[in-house]
BALOKE-907588 format. One record per residue: residue in one letter; x, y, z of N, C-alpha, C in turn. Coordinates in nm, 3 decimals, decimal comma. Layout:
ATOM resn     n_x     n_y     n_z    ca_x    ca_y    ca_z     c_x     c_y     c_z
ATOM    a       X       Y       Z       X       Y       Z       X       Y       Z
...
This chain:
ATOM resn     n_x     n_y     n_z    ca_x    ca_y    ca_z     c_x     c_y     c_z
ATOM    m  -1,962   0,478  -0,780  -1,855   0,404  -0,713  -1,748   0,369  -0,817
ATOM    t  -1,627   0,413  -0,793  -1,519   0,383  -0,886  -1,433   0,266  -0,839
ATOM    l  -1,442   0,231  -0,712  -1,365   0,119  -0,659  -1,413  -0,010  -0,722
ATOM    q  -1,320  -0,087  -0,777  -1,354  -0,214  -0,842  -1,328  -0,327  -0,742
ATOM    v  -1,434  -0,385  -0,689  -1,421  -0,495  -0,594  -1,436  -0,626  -0,671
ATOM    q  -1,335  -0,712  -0,659  -1,334  -0,840  -0,728  -1,347  -0,953  -0,626
ATOM    s  -1,395  -1,067  -0,672  -1,412  -1,183  -0,584  -1,308  -1,290  -0,615
ATOM    a  -1,271  -1,365  -0,511  -1,184  -1,483  -0,523  -1,057  -1,453  -0,603
ATOM    i  -0,976  -1,361  -0,552  -0,853  -1,320  -0,619  -0,732  -1,381  -0,547
ATOM    s  -0,641  -1,437  -0,624  -0,517  -1,491  -0,567  -0,432  -1,376  -0,514
ATOM    l  -0,378  -1,394  -0,395  -0,290  -1,294  -0,336  -0,143  -1,325  -0,361
ATOM    k  -0,115  -1,428  -0,439   0,023  -1,466  -0,467   0,106  -1,349  -0,523
ATOM    p   0,052  -1,270  -0,618   0,134  -1,159  -0,669   0,150  -1,043  -0,571
ATOM    f   0,077  -1,048  -0,459   0,074  -0,935  -0,367   0,143  -0,964  -0,234
ATOM    n   0,222  -1,073  -0,227   0,303  -1,099  -0,108   0,437  -1,156  -0,151
ATOM    t   0,544  -1,108  -0,089   0,678  -1,145  -0,134   0,715  -1,289  -0,103
ATOM    f   0,640  -1,356  -0,016   0,662  -1,498   0,006   0,600  -1,582  -0,105
ATOM    g   0,514  -1,522  -0,185   0,452  -1,592  -0,296   0,351  -1,697  -0,253
ATOM    v   0,291  -1,679  -0,136   0,192  -1,775  -0,087   0,065  -1,759  -0,169
ATOM    d   0,017  -1,870  -0,224  -0,100  -1,866  -0,312  -0,227  -1,891  -0,232
ATOM    v  -0,277  -1,786  -0,170  -0,405  -1,792  -0,101  -0,501  -1,697  -0,172
ATOM    q  -0,628  -1,714  -0,144  -0,731  -1,633  -0,209  -0,786  -1,527  -0,114
ATOM    a  -0,816  -1,412  -0,170  -0,891  -1,310  -0,097  -1,037  -1,326  -0,135
ATOM    r  -1,123  -1,329  -0,036  -1,267  -1,336  -0,064  -1,307  -1,220  -0,154
ATOM    l  -1,259  -1,101  -0,118  -1,283  -0,979  -0,197  -1,151  -0,903  -0,206
ATOM    f  -1,132  -0,834  -0,318  -1,006  -0,763  -0,339  -1,032  -0,634  -0,417
ATOM    a  -0,961  -0,529  -0,379  -0,968  -0,402  -0,453  -0,835  -0,331  -0,439
ATOM    e  -0,805  -0,246  -0,536  -0,686  -0,162  -0,530  -0,730  -0,018  -0,510
ATOM    a  -0,670   0,048  -0,412  -0,702   0,188  -0,384  -0,595   0,277  -0,446
ATOM    h  -0,638   0,359  -0,539  -0,547   0,452  -0,607  -0,562   0,595  -0,557
ATOM    s  -0,661   0,618  -0,470  -0,689   0,754  -0,423  -0,755   0,750  -0,286
ATOM    d  -0,765   0,867  -0,224  -0,836   0,878  -0,097  -0,982   0,838  -0,114
ATOM    d  -1,042   0,874  -0,226  -1,181   0,836  -0,252  -1,197   0,685  -0,255
ATOM    d  -1,100   0,615  -0,315  -1,106   0,469  -0,318  -1,102   0,411  -0,177
ATOM    v  -1,021   0,469  -0,091  -1,012   0,423   0,048  -1,146   0,445   0,118
ATOM    r  -1,206   0,561   0,099  -1,337   0,589   0,159  -1,442   0,490   0,108
ATOM    e  -1,437   0,460  -0,022  -1,532   0,364  -0,079  -1,510   0,224  -0,021
ATOM    a  -1,385   0,187  -0,001  -1,355   0,056   0,058  -1,409   0,047   0,201
ATOM    l  -1,391   0,153   0,277  -1,445   0,157   0,413  -1,597   0,146   0,412
ATOM    a  -1,661   0,218   0,322  -1,807   0,213   0,311  -1,853   0,074   0,268
ATOM    y  -1,784   0,014   0,173  -1,818  -0,120   0,125  -1,806  -0,221   0,239
ATOM    s  -1,699  -0,211   0,315  -1,676  -0,300   0,428  -1,789  -0,290   0,529
ATOM    a  -1,829  -0,168   0,562  -1,937  -0,147   0,658  -2,071  -0,193   0,603
ATOM    e  -2,099  -0,157   0,479  -2,227  -0,191   0,417  -2,247  -0,341   0,401
ATOM    h  -2,139  -0,414   0,370  -2,149  -0,558   0,348  -2,104  -0,639   0,470
ATOM    d  -2,075  -0,571   0,579  -2,034  -0,635   0,704  -1,920  -0,735   0,682
ATOM    v  -1,818  -0,690   0,612  -1,702  -0,773   0,584  -1,578  -0,703   0,640
ATOM    p  -1,490  -0,778   0,707  -1,368  -0,716   0,761  -1,280  -0,659   0,649
ATOM    l  -1,196  -0,567   0,687  -1,107  -0,500   0,592  -0,962  -0,534   0,627
ATOM    l  -0,883  -0,571   0,527  -0,739  -0,592   0,545  -0,669  -0,504   0,443
ATOM    v  -0,590  -0,409   0,492  -0,519  -0,316   0,405  -0,375  -0,365   0,392
ATOM    i  -0,328  -0,376   0,267  -0,191  -0,421   0,243  -0,120  -0,321   0,152
ATOM    g   0,012  -0,329   0,153   0,094  -0,248   0,063   0,161  -0,340  -0,037
ATOM    g   0,294  -0,344  -0,033   0,369  -0,428  -0,125   0,378  -0,573  -0,083
ATOM    g   0,337  -0,605   0,038   0,333  -0,744   0,082   0,464  -0,799   0,135
ATOM    s   0,562  -0,712   0,164   0,691  -0,764   0,210   0,691  -0,797   0,359
ATOM    n   0,597  -0,750   0,434   0,584  -0,784   0,576   0,454  -0,858   0,600
ATOM    l   0,420  -0,945   0,509   0,291  -1,013   0,513   0,312  -1,162   0,488
ATOM    l   0,278  -1,242   0,588   0,286  -1,387   0,573   0,145  -1,443   0,586
ATOM    l   0,093  -1,494   0,479  -0,044  -1,546   0,474  -0,039  -1,698   0,485
ATOM    s  -0,129  -1,754   0,567  -0,129  -1,899   0,585  -0,260  -1,964   0,543
ATOM    a  -0,359  -1,883   0,511  -0,490  -1,936   0,472  -0,563  -1,830   0,390
ATOM    d  -0,668  -1,874   0,321  -0,749  -1,778   0,246  -0,797  -1,667   0,339
ATOM    v  -0,810  -1,548   0,285  -0,846  -1,430   0,364  -0,994  -1,399   0,341
ATOM    q  -1,071  -1,409   0,447  -1,216  -1,387   0,439  -1,249  -1,240   0,467
ATOM    s  -1,183  -1,153   0,397  -1,197  -1,008   0,416  -1,199  -0,940   0,281
ATOM    l  -1,226  -0,812   0,285  -1,201  -0,727   0,169  -1,056  -0,683   0,181
ATOM    v  -0,971  -0,735   0,094  -0,830  -0,697   0,093  -0,815  -0,575   0,004
ATOM    v  -0,765  -0,467   0,060  -0,744  -0,344  -0,016  -0,594  -0,322  -0,028
ATOM    r  -0,545  -0,327  -0,150  -0,403  -0,301  -0,175  -0,385  -0,153  -0,207
ATOM    m  -0,301  -0,087  -0,129  -0,274   0,054  -0,152  -0,187   0,066  -0,278
ATOM    a  -0,241   0,130  -0,380  -0,173   0,138  -0,509  -0,137   0,282  -0,547
ATOM    s  -0,162   0,376  -0,458  -0,128   0,515  -0,488   0,023   0,533  -0,480
ATOM    r   0,075   0,612  -0,571   0,220   0,634  -0,578   0,249   0,784  -0,582
ATOM    g   0,365   0,820  -0,534   0,409   0,958  -0,545   0,467   1,011  -0,415
ATOM    i   0,556   1,107  -0,430   0,613   1,175  -0,314   0,615   1,325  -0,342
ATOM    r   0,613   1,403  -0,234   0,626   1,547  -0,250   0,691   1,604  -0,125
ATOM    i   0,765   1,710  -0,145   0,827   1,780  -0,033   0,724   1,875   0,025
ATOM    v   0,691   1,854   0,152   0,591   1,937   0,220   0,656   2,062   0,277
ATOM    h   0,777   2,046   0,328   0,847   2,158   0,391   0,997   2,134   0,376
ATOM    e   1,069   2,242   0,349   1,214   2,229   0,339   1,277   2,362   0,379
ATOM    d   1,372   2,354   0,470   1,453   2,470   0,505   1,594   2,422   0,535
ATOM    c   1,678   2,507   0,591   1,818   2,468   0,613   1,834   2,365   0,724
ATOM    l   1,731   2,343   0,805   1,739   2,248   0,915   1,674   2,113   0,888
ATOM    e   1,569   2,114   0,808   1,495   1,989   0,789   1,419   1,988   0,658
ATOM    s   1,383   1,868   0,619   1,295   1,848   0,504   1,187   1,751   0,548
ATOM    i   1,065   1,781   0,513   0,953   1,691   0,542   0,899   1,645   0,408
ATOM    v   0,899   1,513   0,390   0,857   1,453   0,265   0,733   1,369   0,292
ATOM    e   0,634   1,383   0,207   0,511   1,306   0,218   0,508   1,203   0,106
ATOM    a   0,478   1,079   0,143   0,470   0,971   0,043   0,329   0,914   0,041
ATOM    e   0,283   0,879  -0,076   0,155   0,811  -0,089   0,164   0,675  -0,020
ATOM    a   0,051   0,622   0,023   0,048   0,497   0,100   0,101   0,378   0,022
ATOM    g   0,092   0,379  -0,109   0,139   0,267  -0,189   0,277   0,284  -0,246
ATOM    e   0,346   0,389  -0,207   0,480   0,415  -0,260   0,577   0,309  -0,207
ATOM    p   0,641   0,234  -0,294   0,739   0,134  -0,247   0,858   0,201  -0,178
ATOM    w   0,907   0,135  -0,073   1,011   0,194   0,012   1,140   0,225  -0,065
ATOM    h   1,193   0,128  -0,135   1,322   0,149  -0,202   1,317   0,264  -0,304
ATOM    p   1,216   0,269  -0,391   1,207   0,384  -0,481   1,187   0,517  -0,406
ATOM    f   1,118   0,512  -0,292   1,102   0,633  -0,211   1,238   0,684  -0,163
ATOM    v   1,319   0,594  -0,109   1,452   0,632  -0,061   1,536   0,685  -0,177
ATOM    r   1,529   0,616  -0,290   1,605   0,659  -0,409   1,562   0,799  -0,454
ATOM    s   1,432   0,825  -0,454   1,381   0,957  -0,494   1,430   1,065  -0,399
ATOM    c   1,432   1,035  -0,269   1,482   1,132  -0,172   1,629   1,165  -0,199
ATOM    l   1,707   1,062  -0,229   1,849   1,084  -0,260   1,865   1,167  -0,386
ATOM    e   1,783   1,139  -0,487   1,789   1,217  -0,612   1,753   1,363  -0,589
ATOM    l   1,670   1,389  -0,487   1,632   1,526  -0,452   1,736   1,592  -0,362
ATOM    g   1,842   1,518  -0,329   1,946   1,573  -0,243   1,915   1,563  -0,095
ATOM    l   1,819   1,478  -0,059   1,780   1,461   0,080   1,850   1,338   0,136
ATOM    a   1,956   1,359   0,208   2,036   1,248   0,262   1,981   1,203   0,396
ATOM    g   2,018   1,080   0,433   1,982   1,028   0,564   1,911   0,894   0,559
ATOM    l   1,837   0,869   0,454   1,763   0,743   0,443   1,840   0,634   0,371
ATOM    e   1,953   0,667   0,312   2,023   0,572   0,225   2,062   0,443   0,297
ATOM    n   2,086   0,447   0,427   2,120   0,325   0,501   2,000   0,235   0,524
ATOM    l   1,882   0,284   0,497   1,759   0,206   0,518   1,697   0,160   0,387
ATOM    r   1,768   0,173   0,277   1,707   0,155   0,146   1,656   0,015   0,116
ATOM    l   1,715  -0,090   0,170   1,671  -0,225   0,135   1,590  -0,292   0,245
ATOM    i   1,546  -0,215   0,343   1,460  -0,270   0,448   1,322  -0,293   0,388
ATOM    p   1,265  -0,412   0,409   1,132  -0,437   0,350   1,022  -0,357   0,417
């Protein structure tokens, strides 16, 4: 098992409101295998799972009695590109603004008006 599950971790650095609540259990998923391990851990220990990203659409009001898994995988790749369309795949932990910026750097227009949406 490569997934590192920690106990009693503050979620303050993982939510943009800066609410200082604790996660009963916390892990960062850097790969598909980490996600599978988190799912297995959740089932094996009968603990709910809460998956988060950058925390910009997350308002926490109390300690979280779950295994909080923060998606930490990064990266984008062009899956398909022709004269009509481009299909870009992003890792689950890829922050939105850098994703939009990367698309623009690759010459893929259209997302620039959405760049600062959380």
